[in-house]
C-alpha positions as CSV (number, residue, x, y, z in Angstrom):
1,X,122.3,-17.8,63.1
2,X,125.1,-15.5,64.3
3,X,128.6,-16.8,64.7
4,X,128.7,-16.0,68.4
5,X,125.5,-17.8,69.1
6,X,126.7,-20.8,67.0
7,X,129.9,-21.0,69.0
8,X,128.0,-20.8,72.3
9,X,125.7,-23.6,71.2
10,X,128.7,-25.7,70.2
11,X,130.3,-25.1,73.6
12,X,127.1,-26.0,75.4
13,X,126.7,-29.2,73.3
14,X,130.3,-30.2,74.2
15,X,129.6,-29.6,77.9
16,X,126.4,-31.6,77.8
17,X,128.2,-34.5,76.1
18,X,131.0,-34.4,78.7
19,X,128.5,-34.5,81.6
20,X,126.5,-37.3,79.9
21,X,129.7,-39.2,79.4
22,X,130.9,-38.7,83.0
23,X,127.5,-39.9,84.4
24,X,127.4,-42.8,82.0
25,X,131.0,-43.8,83.0
26,X,130.2,-43.6,86.7
27,X,127.1,-45.7,86.3
28,X,128.9,-48.2,84.2
29,X,131.7,-48.6,86.7
30,X,129.2,-49.0,89.5
31,X,127.3,-51.7,87.5
32,X,130.5,-53.5,86.7
33,X,132.0,-54.5,90.1
34,X,135.8,-55.1,90.4
35,X,137.1,-58.7,90.8
36,X,137.7,-58.0,94.5
37,X,134.0,-57.1,95.0
38,X,132.8,-60.2,93.2
39,X,135.0,-62.4,95.3
40,X,133.8,-60.6,98.5
41,X,130.2,-61.2,97.4
42,X,130.7,-64.9,97.0
43,X,132.4,-65.2,100.4
44,X,129.6,-63.3,101.9
45,X,127.0,-65.7,100.5
46,X,129.0,-68.6,101.8
47,X,129.1,-67.2,105.4
48,X,125.3,-67.1,105.7
49,X,125.1,-66.2,109.4
50,X,126.1,-63.1,111.3
51,X,125.8,-61.1,114.5
52,X,124.2,-57.7,114.5
53,X,125.1,-55.4,117.5
54,X,123.2,-52.2,118.3
55,X,125.2,-50.4,121.1
56,X,125.6,-46.8,122.1
57,X,124.8,-44.2,124.8
58,X,121.1,-44.9,124.2
59,X,121.6,-48.2,126.1
60,X,121.9,-46.2,129.3
61,X,118.1,-45.4,129.2
62,X,117.2,-49.0,128.5
63,X,114.5,-48.1,126.0
64,X,115.9,-49.0,122.6
65,X,118.0,-47.1,120.2
66,X,115.2,-44.7,119.1
67,X,114.7,-43.4,122.7
68,X,115.9,-39.8,121.9
69,X,113.3,-39.6,119.2
70,X,110.5,-41.6,120.8
71,X,110.7,-39.7,124.1
72,X,111.3,-36.4,122.4
73,X,114.5,-35.7,124.4
74,X,116.1,-32.4,123.3
75,X,119.5,-33.0,121.7
76,X,121.2,-30.8,124.2
77,X,119.9,-32.9,127.0
78,X,120.4,-36.3,125.3
79,X,124.1,-35.5,124.7
80,X,124.7,-35.6,128.5
81,X,124.3,-39.4,128.4
82,X,127.9,-39.4,127.0
83,X,129.2,-38.0,130.3
84,X,128.4,-41.2,132.2
85,X,128.7,-43.8,129.5
86,X,131.5,-46.0,130.9
87,X,131.1,-49.7,129.9
88,X,133.8,-51.1,132.1
89,X,132.6,-54.7,131.6
90,X,133.0,-54.6,127.8
91,X,135.1,-57.5,126.6
92,X,135.8,-57.9,122.9
93,X,137.1,-61.4,123.4
94,X,133.8,-62.5,125.0
95,X,131.7,-60.9,122.3
96,X,133.7,-62.5,119.4
97,X,133.7,-65.8,121.2
98,X,129.9,-65.6,121.6
99,X,129.5,-65.0,117.8
100,X,132.0,-67.8,116.9
101,X,130.4,-70.4,119.3
102,X,127.0,-69.6,117.9
103,X,128.3,-70.4,114.4
104,X,128.3,-66.9,113.1
105,X,130.9,-65.9,110.6
106,X,130.7,-62.1,110.8
107,X,129.8,-59.2,113.0
108,X,128.1,-55.9,112.0
109,X,128.1,-53.3,114.8
110,X,126.8,-49.7,115.0
111,X,129.6,-47.2,114.4
112,X,127.1,-44.3,114.5
113,X,123.4,-44.5,115.0
114,X,120.7,-41.9,114.3
115,X,121.6,-40.0,117.5
116,X,124.9,-39.1,115.9
117,X,127.1,-40.5,118.6
118,X,130.2,-42.2,117.2
119,X,131.4,-45.4,118.8
120,X,135.0,-44.7,117.7
121,X,137.4,-41.8,118.0
122,X,136.5,-39.4,115.1
123,X,138.4,-36.3,114.2
124,X,135.3,-35.1,112.4
125,X,133.3,-34.9,115.7
126,X,134.2,-34.8,119.4
127,X,130.8,-36.4,120.1
128,X,132.4,-39.9,120.3
129,X,133.3,-42.6,122.8
130,X,136.9,-41.6,123.3
131,X,136.7,-37.8,123.4
132,X,133.2,-37.5,124.9
133,X,132.9,-40.2,127.6
134,X,134.9,-41.2,130.8
135,X,135.5,-44.6,129.1
136,X,138.2,-43.1,126.8
137,X,138.7,-46.3,124.8
138,X,137.9,-47.5,121.3
139,X,135.7,-50.7,121.5
140,X,135.6,-51.0,117.7
141,X,139.4,-51.3,117.5
142,X,139.3,-54.0,120.2
143,X,136.7,-55.8,118.2
144,X,138.6,-55.4,115.0
145,X,141.7,-57.0,116.5
146,X,139.8,-59.8,118.1
147,X,137.8,-60.6,115.0
148,X,140.9,-60.7,112.9
149,X,142.5,-63.1,115.4
150,X,139.5,-65.4,115.5
151,X,138.7,-65.4,111.7
152,X,135.4,-63.4,112.1
153,X,134.7,-60.7,109.6
154,X,133.8,-57.2,110.9
155,X,131.4,-54.8,109.3
156,X,130.2,-51.3,110.4
157,X,126.6,-50.0,110.5
158,X,126.6,-46.3,109.7
159,X,123.6,-44.0,109.9
160,X,123.0,-41.5,107.1
161,X,120.3,-39.9,109.3
162,X,121.3,-37.6,112.2
163,X,118.8,-36.3,114.7
164,X,121.1,-33.7,116.3
165,X,123.6,-32.1,113.9
166,X,122.8,-28.6,112.7
167,X,124.0,-29.3,109.2
168,X,121.6,-32.2,108.8
169,X,118.7,-30.1,110.1
170,X,116.4,-33.0,111.0
171,X,112.8,-32.2,110.1
172,X,113.7,-29.6,107.5
173,X,111.7,-29.4,104.3
174,X,113.5,-30.9,101.3
175,X,113.6,-28.8,98.2
176,X,115.6,-29.3,95.0
177,X,117.2,-32.4,96.5
178,X,118.4,-30.9,99.8
179,X,117.0,-29.5,103.1
180,X,116.0,-25.8,103.1
181,X,117.8,-25.4,106.5
182,X,121.2,-26.7,107.5
183,X,124.2,-27.2,105.3
184,X,123.6,-30.3,103.2
185,X,127.0,-30.1,101.3
186,X,128.7,-29.7,104.7
187,X,126.9,-32.8,106.1
188,X,127.9,-34.9,103.0
189,X,131.5,-33.9,103.6
190,X,131.3,-34.8,107.2
191,X,130.0,-38.3,106.3
192,X,132.7,-38.8,103.7
193,X,135.3,-37.9,106.4
194,X,133.9,-40.3,108.9
195,X,133.7,-43.1,106.3
196,X,137.3,-42.5,105.3
197,X,138.2,-42.8,109.0
198,X,136.3,-46.1,109.4
199,X,137.9,-47.7,106.3
200,X,141.5,-46.4,106.8
201,X,141.8,-46.7,110.5
202,X,140.2,-50.2,110.6
203,X,141.8,-51.9,107.5
204,X,140.2,-55.3,108.3
205,X,136.7,-54.0,108.0
206,X,134.8,-55.9,105.3
207,X,131.5,-54.0,104.9
208,X,129.5,-50.8,105.4
209,X,125.8,-51.2,106.4
210,X,123.9,-47.9,105.7
211,X,120.6,-46.9,107.3
212,X,118.4,-43.8,107.3
213,X,118.1,-42.9,103.7
214,X,114.4,-43.4,104.1
215,X,114.2,-40.3,106.2
216,X,114.7,-38.1,103.1
217,X,113.4,-40.0,100.1
218,X,113.6,-37.0,97.8
219,X,117.1,-35.8,98.9
220,X,120.2,-36.2,96.8
221,X,122.4,-38.2,99.2
222,X,125.4,-38.2,96.8
223,X,125.4,-41.9,97.1
224,X,127.4,-42.3,93.8
225,X,130.2,-40.2,95.3
226,X,130.0,-42.0,98.7
227,X,130.0,-45.5,97.2
228,X,132.8,-44.6,94.8
229,X,134.9,-43.2,97.7
230,X,134.4,-46.4,99.7
231,X,135.4,-48.7,96.8
232,X,138.3,-46.5,95.9
233,X,139.6,-46.8,99.5
234,X,139.1,-50.5,99.5
235,X,137.5,-52.3,96.5
236,X,136.8,-55.4,98.5
237,X,134.5,-53.6,101.0
238,X,130.8,-54.6,100.5
239,X,128.2,-51.8,100.6
240,X,124.6,-52.4,101.6
241,X,121.9,-49.8,102.2
242,X,118.7,-50.3,104.2
243,X,116.6,-48.1,102.0
244,X,113.9,-50.7,101.5
245,X,114.1,-50.3,97.7
246,X,115.6,-52.2,94.8
247,X,119.4,-52.2,94.8
248,X,121.2,-49.1,93.5
249,X,124.4,-48.9,91.4
250,X,127.4,-49.5,93.6
251,X,125.7,-51.6,96.2
252,X,127.0,-55.1,96.9
253,X,124.3,-56.7,98.9
254,X,120.6,-56.0,99.5
255,X,119.1,-55.7,102.9
256,X,115.7,-56.8,104.2
257,X,114.6,-55.5,107.7
258,X,112.7,-58.0,109.8
259,X,111.5,-59.9,106.8
260,X,112.6,-62.6,104.4
261,X,113.2,-61.5,100.8
262,X,109.9,-61.3,99.0
263,X,107.8,-60.9,102.1
264,X,106.4,-57.7,103.6
265,X,105.0,-58.7,107.0
266,X,106.9,-55.9,108.8
267,X,105.7,-53.2,106.3
268,X,109.2,-52.1,105.2
269,X,109.6,-54.0,102.0
270,X,106.6,-52.9,99.8
271,X,109.0,-51.4,97.3
272,X,111.9,-53.7,97.8
273,X,112.3,-55.4,94.4
274,X,114.7,-58.3,94.8
275,X,117.9,-57.6,92.8
276,X,120.7,-59.8,91.5
277,X,123.2,-59.2,94.3
278,X,123.6,-61.2,97.6
279,X,120.7,-60.9,100.1
280,X,120.7,-60.4,103.8
281,X,117.8,-60.3,106.3
282,X,118.1,-58.9,109.8
283,X,116.0,-59.6,112.8
284,X,115.9,-59.0,116.6
285,X,116.0,-61.6,119.4
286,X,113.2,-59.8,121.2
287,X,111.4,-56.8,119.8
288,X,114.2,-54.2,120.1
289,X,117.4,-53.5,118.4
290,X,119.1,-51.5,121.2
291,X,119.0,-52.6,124.9
292,X,115.4,-52.4,126.2
293,X,115.0,-53.4,129.8
294,X,111.2,-53.9,129.5
295,X,111.2,-56.0,126.3
296,X,110.5,-59.6,127.3
297,X,109.2,-60.7,123.9
298,X,112.1,-63.2,123.4
299,X,111.9,-65.4,120.3
300,X,112.5,-69.1,120.9
301,X,115.5,-71.1,119.8
302,X,113.2,-72.9,117.3
303,X,111.8,-69.6,115.9
304,X,115.3,-68.2,115.3
305,X,116.7,-71.4,113.7
306,X,113.7,-71.5,111.4
307,X,114.4,-67.9,110.5
308,X,118.0,-68.8,109.6
309,X,117.0,-71.9,107.6
310,X,114.2,-70.1,105.7
311,X,116.6,-67.3,104.9
312,X,119.1,-69.8,103.5
313,X,116.3,-71.4,101.6
314,X,115.7,-68.0,99.9
315,X,119.5,-67.7,99.3
316,X,119.8,-65.0,101.9
317,X,122.2,-64.4,104.9
318,X,120.7,-64.1,108.4
319,X,121.9,-61.2,110.6
320,X,120.7,-61.8,114.1
321,X,120.7,-58.8,116.5
322,X,121.6,-58.3,120.1
323,X,121.5,-55.0,122.1
324,X,124.3,-55.1,124.8
325,X,123.6,-53.5,128.2
326,X,125.3,-50.1,129.0
327,X,128.0,-51.8,131.1
328,X,129.1,-53.8,128.0
329,X,127.6,-57.1,129.1
330,X,125.2,-59.1,127.0
331,X,122.1,-60.3,128.9
332,X,121.7,-64.0,129.6
333,X,118.4,-64.3,127.7
334,X,120.5,-63.7,124.6
335,X,123.6,-65.7,125.5
336,X,121.6,-68.8,126.5
337,X,119.6,-68.8,123.3
338,X,122.7,-68.2,121.1
339,X,124.4,-71.1,122.9
340,X,121.6,-73.5,121.9
341,X,121.6,-72.2,118.3
342,X,125.4,-72.9,118.3
343,X,124.7,-76.5,119.4
344,X,122.3,-76.9,116.5
345,X,124.8,-75.4,114.0
346,X,127.6,-77.8,115.1
347,X,125.5,-80.7,113.8
348,X,123.7,-79.0,110.9
349,X,126.0,-76.2,109.8
350,X,127.0,-78.0,106.6
351,X,123.4,-77.5,105.4
352,X,123.8,-73.7,105.8
353,X,127.4,-72.7,105.1
354,X,128.4,-72.4,101.5
355,X,124.9,-73.5,100.3
356,X,122.7,-71.7,97.8
357,X,118.9,-71.4,98.0
358,X,116.0,-70.9,95.7
359,X,116.4,-74.5,94.6
360,X,112.7,-75.1,95.1
361,X,109.9,-72.7,96.2
362,X,109.1,-73.0,99.9
363,X,107.2,-76.3,100.5
364,X,104.5,-77.1,103.1
365,X,107.1,-79.1,105.0
366,X,110.1,-76.6,104.7
367,X,112.9,-75.6,102.4
368,X,115.9,-76.9,100.4
369,X,119.5,-75.6,100.4
370,X,122.1,-77.0,98.0
371,X,125.8,-77.4,97.5
372,X,127.4,-79.1,94.4
373,X,125.5,-82.5,93.9
374,X,123.9,-82.4,97.4
375,X,120.6,-81.1,98.5
376,X,119.7,-80.5,102.2
377,X,116.0,-81.1,102.9
378,X,115.0,-79.0,105.9
379,X,111.8,-80.5,107.3
380,X,110.5,-77.7,109.5
381,X,107.0,-79.2,109.8
382,X,106.9,-83.0,109.7
383,X,103.9,-84.4,107.8
384,X,101.7,-86.8,109.9
385,X,102.7,-89.8,107.8
386,X,106.4,-88.8,108.0
387,X,106.7,-88.8,104.2
388,X,108.2,-85.9,102.3
389,X,107.9,-85.7,98.5
390,X,110.4,-83.5,96.7
391,X,110.4,-82.5,93.0
392,X,113.8,-83.7,91.5
393,X,113.4,-83.4,87.7
394,X,116.2,-85.3,85.9
395,X,118.0,-86.1,89.1
396,X,118.6,-89.6,90.5
397,X,119.1,-89.9,94.3
398,X,122.2,-92.0,95.3
399,X,121.9,-91.8,99.1
400,X,119.8,-90.1,101.8
401,X,120.6,-89.7,105.5
402,X,119.7,-87.5,108.5
403,X,122.5,-85.1,109.4
404,X,121.8,-85.7,113.1
405,X,123.3,-89.1,113.7
406,X,124.0,-90.0,110.1
407,X,120.9,-92.2,110.1
408,X,120.0,-93.7,106.7
409,X,116.7,-92.5,105.3
410,X,114.7,-94.8,103.0
411,X,113.3,-93.3,99.8
412,X,111.4,-94.1,96.7
413,X,112.5,-92.6,93.4
414,X,109.9,-91.8,90.8
415,X,110.2,-90.1,87.4
416,X,110.2,-86.5,88.6
417,X,110.0,-86.8,92.4
418,X,111.5,-88.6,95.3
419,X,109.6,-89.5,98.5
420,X,111.6,-89.7,101.7
421,X,110.3,-92.0,104.5
422,X,111.6,-90.2,107.6
423,X,110.8,-92.9,110.2
424,X,113.6,-92.4,112.7
425,X,113.6,-88.6,113.1
426,X,112.9,-87.0,116.4
427,X,109.3,-86.4,117.5
428,X,110.0,-82.8,118.6
429,X,112.9,-81.8,116.3
430,X,113.6,-78.2,115.4
431,X,114.6,-79.1,111.9
432,X,115.0,-82.6,110.6
433,X,117.7,-82.2,107.9
434,X,118.0,-84.9,105.3
435,X,121.1,-84.9,103.1
436,X,120.4,-86.1,99.6
437,X,123.3,-87.1,97.4
438,X,122.6,-87.3,93.7
439,X,124.5,-89.3,91.1
440,X,126.7,-87.0,89.0
């Protein structure tokens, strides 16, 4: 072997080792979250219940947030909606009070959806609510201030997908990890700029909720760079990505769209292997995320409370969505239902907040949540004989009572089970919650 070839091979080997070391280091850092991230994850799991808000210029058409795509509206025409988006009735105080009175601990709102319109003033694009509409105000800043005042966490939804930008080139063939058309590197830079704005201009923000990666499954989204940027700007910010897959390095919570973890009734979660990070499931109050004037498929108070309880039983948070109207008001069908959920949470909230799930597999009668030496038995379907038997291996029950009214519940303790005799519960209860105290 010639000396020159030998030197070139050595240089190549060193470069390969350096690249391998860098990739390994990046992966290692992503897999070993900082103390601030771990603390944020625990706090997130304690909160359990949040408000999701889909709001943008699409609300003007009253046909959901996908209206540009579903009606095949050309981007040049769709952009005109910004010219008359003027939500004069928007009131951050009312929105935050609604969330708080419902018993929700955090709000996640769309900062930019798939139509590419930014709901905050962005220097990276004039296509935003301050520069591009007659409204000329920043609703996200008003929400951020009110959330901080009321002790509600604020998080931002951010779309990776963009139907209109030339650099994204929606519909382009993906080859070698990027679209054939457009300017993929330029689009990645654009997103990094906007995410930097969202984190630095709104310092109280606690999370970023990504969506749209599923549009380009074979593309290199540079997520390692994007996640590293976010955690470098603020290590305590939680990152989630609605990619419908197993969690990726750098993510802090796993999302499940319109399904509980482990289920796939909506068809999104076939490849969503459950990871070891906090979980969150999101759902709509009717059938739409964004305001839809024709959608009357409202879920009942009972359905939504059961969804919240079943999510907690699977150790997941529940993010419940509303789609405000274009004037900034929230329709009464939503506010009335949320008020009733709030009434239920005032009585039963201790069985949700700060609890952990997966204590027992789902039972024919319901689920269990737990906190320290207490189990909360959520009887969602009362047996005809009003007897509920629970596996409690190596545990001795000290006391049992209904949370609603603190009514004592009689029980019979056996070797590995306890049977509750729920005689005084309501005949048409949404969820009879029995608090079991165990001897330490």
